[in-house]
C-alpha positions as CSV (number, residue, x, y, z in Angstrom):
1,M,-10.3,17.3,-11.2
2,K,-9.7,20.1,-8.9
3,T,-5.7,20.9,-8.2
4,H,-4.1,23.5,-5.6
5,P,-0.3,23.0,-5.8
6,G,2.0,23.7,-3.7
7,R,-0.7,22.0,-0.9
8,P,0.2,18.8,0.8
9,I,-2.6,17.2,-1.3
10,A,-2.7,18.6,-5.0
11,S,-5.6,17.4,-6.2
12,V,-7.5,13.8,-6.2
13,R,-8.2,11.8,-9.3
14,R,-11.7,9.8,-9.1
15,W,-12.5,6.6,-11.2
16,G,-16.7,5.4,-11.0
17,E,-19.8,6.5,-10.1
18,P,-20.1,8.3,-6.8
19,G,-22.0,6.4,-4.3
20,R,-20.8,2.9,-5.0
21,P,-20.6,0.4,-2.5
22,T,-17.2,-0.3,-2.9
23,R,-15.0,2.1,-2.3
24,A,-10.6,2.5,-2.1
25,V,-8.4,5.4,-1.4
26,L,-5.0,4.4,-3.1
27,L,-1.6,6.0,-2.3
28,H,0.9,6.3,-4.2
29,G,4.8,5.7,-3.2
30,F,7.9,8.7,-3.7
31,M,8.3,9.7,-7.2
32,A,5.1,9.3,-8.7
33,G,1.4,11.1,-8.5
34,A,-2.0,9.3,-9.1
35,N,-2.0,8.9,-12.4
36,A,0.2,5.6,-11.2
37,W,-2.8,4.3,-10.1
38,R,-4.8,4.1,-13.4
39,P,-4.9,0.8,-14.8
40,L,-5.5,-0.4,-11.2
41,A,-8.3,2.0,-11.1
42,E,-9.7,1.2,-14.8
43,E,-10.4,-2.3,-13.7
44,L,-11.3,-1.9,-10.4
45,A,-14.2,0.8,-11.7
46,G,-15.2,-1.8,-14.2
47,H,-15.6,-4.2,-11.4
48,G,-18.1,-1.1,-10.1
49,W,-15.8,0.7,-7.7
50,R,-15.3,3.8,-6.9
51,V,-11.6,4.6,-6.7
52,W,-10.1,7.9,-5.4
53,A,-6.9,9.0,-5.5
54,P,-4.5,11.7,-4.3
55,R,-1.8,13.9,-5.3
56,V,0.7,14.1,-2.4
57,A,2.8,16.7,-3.9
58,P,3.9,19.2,-0.6
59,A,6.2,22.3,-1.9
60,T,8.1,23.0,1.3
61,E,9.4,20.6,4.5
62,A,6.4,22.1,6.3
63,D,3.7,20.8,4.1
64,A,5.5,17.6,4.0
65,G,5.5,16.6,7.5
66,F,3.3,13.9,8.5
67,D,0.8,16.0,10.5
68,S,0.2,18.1,7.1
69,L,0.2,15.7,5.2
70,C,-2.6,13.2,7.6
71,A,-4.6,16.5,7.9
72,A,-5.2,17.0,4.0
73,L,-5.6,13.2,3.9
74,D,-8.4,13.3,6.5
75,A,-10.1,15.9,4.9
76,A,-10.2,14.0,1.3
77,I,-11.0,10.4,3.1
78,R,-13.9,12.0,4.8
79,E,-15.3,13.4,1.7
80,C,-14.9,9.6,0.0
81,A,-16.9,8.1,3.1
82,A,-19.0,11.1,2.8
83,E,-20.3,9.8,-0.8
84,G,-22.3,7.1,0.7
85,G,-22.1,3.3,0.4
86,E,-22.6,1.3,3.4
87,A,-19.2,0.5,4.0
88,A,-15.9,2.6,5.1
89,P,-13.4,3.0,2.3
90,M,-10.1,0.5,1.7
91,L,-7.4,2.5,2.4
92,Y,-4.5,1.3,0.2
93,G,-1.2,2.3,0.5
94,Y,2.2,1.3,-1.7
95,S,5.8,1.9,-0.3
96,M,5.4,5.8,0.5
97,G,1.6,6.1,0.6
98,G,2.0,2.6,3.1
99,R,3.8,5.2,5.1
100,L,1.6,7.5,4.9
101,A,-1.8,5.4,5.9
102,L,-0.1,4.2,9.0
103,E,0.9,7.9,10.5
104,Y,-2.4,9.1,9.8
105,L,-4.0,6.1,11.5
106,Q,-1.8,7.2,14.1
107,R,-3.5,10.7,14.4
108,Y,-7.2,10.0,13.1
109,P,-8.6,7.3,15.9
110,D,-11.8,7.7,14.4
111,A,-10.8,7.9,10.6
112,P,-13.1,5.7,8.7
113,V,-11.3,2.9,7.2
114,G,-12.8,-0.7,6.8
115,L,-9.5,-2.1,5.8
116,L,-6.0,-0.8,5.4
117,A,-3.8,-3.2,2.7
118,L,-0.4,-2.0,2.8
119,E,1.7,-2.7,-0.5
120,S,5.7,-3.2,-0.7
121,A,5.6,-0.2,2.9
122,G,8.1,-0.3,5.9
123,F,6.1,-0.6,9.2
124,G,8.8,2.2,10.2
125,P,12.4,2.0,12.4
126,R,12.7,-0.6,15.0
127,D,15.5,1.3,17.2
128,A,17.4,4.2,18.1
129,A,19.7,3.6,15.0
130,E,17.6,2.2,12.6
131,R,16.2,5.9,12.8
132,E,19.7,7.7,12.9
133,A,20.1,5.7,9.3
134,F,17.3,6.7,7.7
135,R,17.4,10.2,8.7
136,E,21.1,9.9,7.0
137,R,19.9,8.4,3.8
138,S,17.2,11.2,3.7
139,R,20.0,13.1,4.0
140,R,21.9,12.4,1.2
141,W,18.9,11.5,-1.0
142,A,17.5,15.1,-0.8
143,A,21.2,16.7,-1.5
144,R,21.0,14.8,-4.4
145,F,17.2,15.9,-5.3
146,R,18.5,19.5,-5.1
147,T,21.6,19.6,-6.5
148,T,21.8,17.3,-9.8
149,A,19.5,17.4,-12.7
150,P,16.1,15.8,-12.4
151,A,17.2,13.5,-15.8
152,E,20.2,12.4,-13.4
153,Y,18.5,11.5,-10.4
154,V,15.4,9.4,-11.9
155,A,17.6,7.6,-13.7
156,W,19.6,7.0,-10.3
157,W,16.4,6.3,-9.1
158,E,15.9,3.6,-11.5
159,S,18.9,2.1,-11.1
160,L,18.0,1.0,-8.3
161,G,17.8,-3.0,-7.3
162,I,14.7,-2.5,-5.7
163,F,13.5,-1.9,-9.3
164,A,14.9,-4.2,-11.3
165,T,12.4,-6.5,-12.3
166,Q,10.6,-2.9,-13.8
167,A,12.9,-3.5,-16.8
168,E,10.6,-6.2,-18.1
169,L,7.7,-4.0,-18.0
170,P,6.6,-2.8,-21.8
171,A,8.7,-0.2,-22.9
172,P,5.4,2.3,-23.3
173,V,4.8,1.4,-19.8
174,R,8.2,2.1,-18.8
175,A,8.7,5.6,-20.8
176,C,5.1,6.6,-19.0
177,Q,6.3,5.8,-15.6
178,R,9.6,8.0,-16.6
179,R,7.0,10.5,-17.5
180,E,5.9,10.6,-14.3
181,R,9.0,10.3,-12.4
182,M,10.5,13.3,-14.0
183,A,7.1,15.8,-13.6
184,V,7.6,15.7,-9.9
185,P,9.4,18.6,-8.3
186,P,12.8,18.0,-7.0
187,E,11.1,20.6,-4.1
188,T,8.6,18.5,-3.1
189,L,11.2,15.4,-3.3
190,A,13.6,17.3,-1.5
191,A,10.6,17.9,1.0
192,L,9.1,14.7,1.1
193,T,12.9,12.3,1.3
194,L,13.1,15.1,4.8
195,A,10.2,15.3,6.9
196,A,8.3,12.3,6.1
197,G,10.5,9.6,5.3
198,Q,11.2,6.2,7.6
199,G,13.2,8.0,10.1
200,E,10.1,10.4,10.8
201,M,7.4,7.5,11.4
202,H,6.2,6.2,14.6
203,S,8.1,2.9,15.5
204,E,7.8,-0.6,13.9
205,A,6.6,-1.5,17.2
206,E,3.6,1.6,17.7
207,N,2.5,1.0,14.5
208,R,1.9,-2.9,15.1
209,G,0.2,-2.0,18.3
210,M,-1.7,0.9,17.0
211,L,-3.5,-1.5,14.8
212,A,-3.8,-4.0,16.7
213,R,-5.2,-2.0,19.7
214,R,-8.0,-0.8,17.3
215,G,-8.6,-3.8,15.7
216,I,-8.1,-3.0,12.1
217,A,-7.6,-5.2,9.8
218,L,-5.0,-5.4,7.8
219,W,-3.8,-7.1,4.2
220,Y,-0.1,-6.9,3.5
221,L,1.8,-8.3,-0.2
222,A,4.8,-7.7,-2.0
223,G,6.5,-9.4,-4.8
224,E,8.1,-12.7,-4.6
225,R,11.1,-10.9,-6.4
226,D,11.3,-8.2,-4.3
227,V,13.5,-9.2,-1.5
228,K,13.4,-6.7,1.0
229,Y,9.3,-6.9,1.4
230,V,8.9,-10.2,0.9
231,E,11.3,-10.5,4.1
232,V,9.0,-7.5,6.0
233,A,6.1,-9.7,4.9
234,R,7.1,-13.1,6.1
235,L,7.8,-11.2,9.4
236,L,4.4,-10.2,9.4
237,A,3.4,-13.4,8.5
238,R,5.1,-15.0,11.5
239,D,4.1,-12.4,14.3
240,M,0.2,-12.9,12.9
241,G,1.2,-16.7,14.2
242,A,1.8,-18.1,10.6
243,T,4.9,-19.9,9.7
244,A,7.1,-19.1,7.2
245,A,6.6,-20.8,3.3
246,A,8.2,-21.1,0.1
247,T,6.2,-19.0,-2.9
248,T,7.9,-21.2,-5.9
249,G,4.7,-21.9,-7.7
250,A,3.1,-24.6,-5.1
251,E,0.0,-24.6,-3.8
252,V,1.0,-22.9,0.1
253,P,-1.3,-25.2,2.3
254,T,-3.4,-23.2,4.7
255,E,-6.2,-22.9,7.6
256,T,-9.3,-21.7,6.3
257,S,-12.0,-20.7,8.2
258,G,-14.7,-17.9,8.0
259,V,-14.4,-16.1,4.8
260,F,-11.7,-17.6,3.6
261,E,-12.7,-20.7,2.7
262,A,-10.5,-23.3,0.9
263,A,-12.3,-24.3,-2.8
264,G,-12.7,-20.5,-3.1
265,E,-8.8,-20.5,-2.3
266,R,-7.8,-23.0,-5.0
267,Q,-10.5,-21.9,-7.8
268,G,-9.1,-18.1,-7.0
269,A,-6.1,-15.4,-6.9
270,V,-6.2,-15.3,-3.4
271,S,-4.7,-17.3,-0.8
272,G,-3.0,-16.5,2.6
273,A,-1.8,-15.6,6.5
274,R,-4.9,-14.7,8.5
275,S,-4.5,-13.1,11.8
276,G,-2.4,-14.1,14.6
277,L,-1.2,-12.3,17.7
278,V,1.4,-9.3,18.2
279,G,2.9,-9.2,21.3
280,G,0.1,-11.3,23.2
281,I,-2.3,-8.4,21.3
282,G,-4.8,-9.6,18.2
283,L,-4.0,-8.2,14.8
284,R,-6.2,-9.4,12.5
285,G,-5.1,-9.7,8.8
286,R,-3.1,-11.9,6.2
287,V,-0.3,-11.6,4.6
288,D,0.1,-12.5,0.6
289,I,2.9,-12.4,-2.0
290,V,2.6,-11.5,-5.4
291,R,3.8,-14.5,-7.6
292,G,6.4,-13.2,-10.5
293,A,6.1,-9.3,-9.5
294,G,8.6,-7.2,-7.6
295,H,8.7,-3.9,-5.7
296,N,5.3,-2.4,-7.4
297,V,2.7,-5.0,-7.6
298,H,0.2,-2.7,-9.0
299,L,2.1,-1.8,-11.8
300,E,3.8,-5.0,-12.5
301,R,0.5,-7.2,-12.4
302,P,-2.0,-4.8,-11.9
303,G,-4.6,-7.9,-13.1
304,V,-3.7,-9.9,-10.4
305,L,-4.1,-7.5,-8.1
306,T,-7.7,-6.5,-9.1
307,Q,-8.5,-10.3,-9.0
308,A,-7.2,-9.9,-5.3
309,L,-9.0,-7.0,-4.5
310,V,-12.7,-7.8,-5.6
311,A,-12.2,-11.3,-4.4
312,I,-11.2,-9.8,-0.8
313,A,-13.9,-7.2,-1.1
314,E,-16.3,-10.3,-1.7
315,R,-15.7,-12.7,0.6
316,A,-14.9,-10.0,3.7
317,G,-18.4,-7.8,2.3
318,V,-16.9,-4.7,2.1
319,A,-20.5,-4.1,-0.5
320,G,-22.4,-5.1,2.7
321,A,-23.2,-3.2,6.0
322,G,-20.4,-5.6,7.7
323,G,-18.1,-3.3,5.9
324,L,-14.7,-5.1,6.0
325,R,-14.9,-6.6,9.6
326,G,-14.9,-10.2,8.3
327,L,-11.2,-10.2,7.2
328,G,-10.3,-11.4,10.3
329,C,-10.0,-15.1,11.3
330,S,-9.9,-17.4,14.3
331,G,-6.5,-16.9,15.1
332,R,-5.4,-19.9,14.0
333,G,-1.6,-20.0,11.8
334,A,-1.2,-20.2,8.1
335,S,1.4,-19.4,5.9
336,P,1.8,-16.1,4.2
337,G,0.1,-17.3,0.5
338,A,1.3,-16.6,-2.7
339,L,-1.0,-15.0,-5.5
340,P,-0.5,-16.4,-9.4
341,A,2.0,-14.7,-11.4
342,G,-0.9,-14.1,-14.3
343,R,0.2,-13.5,-18.1
344,G,2.0,-10.8,-19.4
345,R,0.9,-7.5,-17.2
346,G,-1.9,-9.2,-15.7
């Protein structure tokens, strides 16, 4: 693993053998690094995947802007795509990584991406007032990172309500995550907060419109205990032509067609909403909710997420010549699905 300290993407971790037909590029969240993907990446490699995980670690605001980040990401994604395999890689972004994925696709219309997967990620500000609110929050956060000790701001970060469910993780997992958070330099945190926060994104309407116009298949998922992003998921499902449904553990009724068959959904880990219309433009994809998980699904339920990713890849033909085009459906409405909680962390 080559490292490039100070560059927008400082390094790329890889799992699995080059040339595997099923490939994914994973983008980590804020105050994290590529190692955050290790449990999931190792499981996917065990299923025959090739996984790339860039570490986003700019040292300055100039390098942390979306233009610089996306240029560096484009080089990594194209290198991954050039390794071989019949289908374009999946681009999977968690939280901040999801925002970066959306901004990348805005800037690179020829990006070799077969499927966009977003975990607990926002689509951008809805209006000017929300944009300014995001920017004001970013200024406060950047000041904190610049003026307090790492142990203090990491403790503050971990106390935020959105991460409350992570207190239930095993102590070694929490300790590993804390080490990852402490390892991110404060100048990187401040730079990313100011230059790549939600206030600097394209608007929600622009990002959804971009996905619809380009026909990119979208998989959106959130943990059922993450109130904020469950609401994002429900609104997205509604806009896809779906209706909201409870995720208390009962089977969620879905209309099925094409690659997602009712029997397969009842037997496996995946059930959910598929495509509909946004503003009269077709937006292909599905929305899933992970039972028992909070904001960080891949940390809290890596086994369940692995099942879902493998099922989607198999049913949508990611390993075949058809790529992930099969993820789209007929446009009939459905409810947001609920992936099972599984046992333990899996």
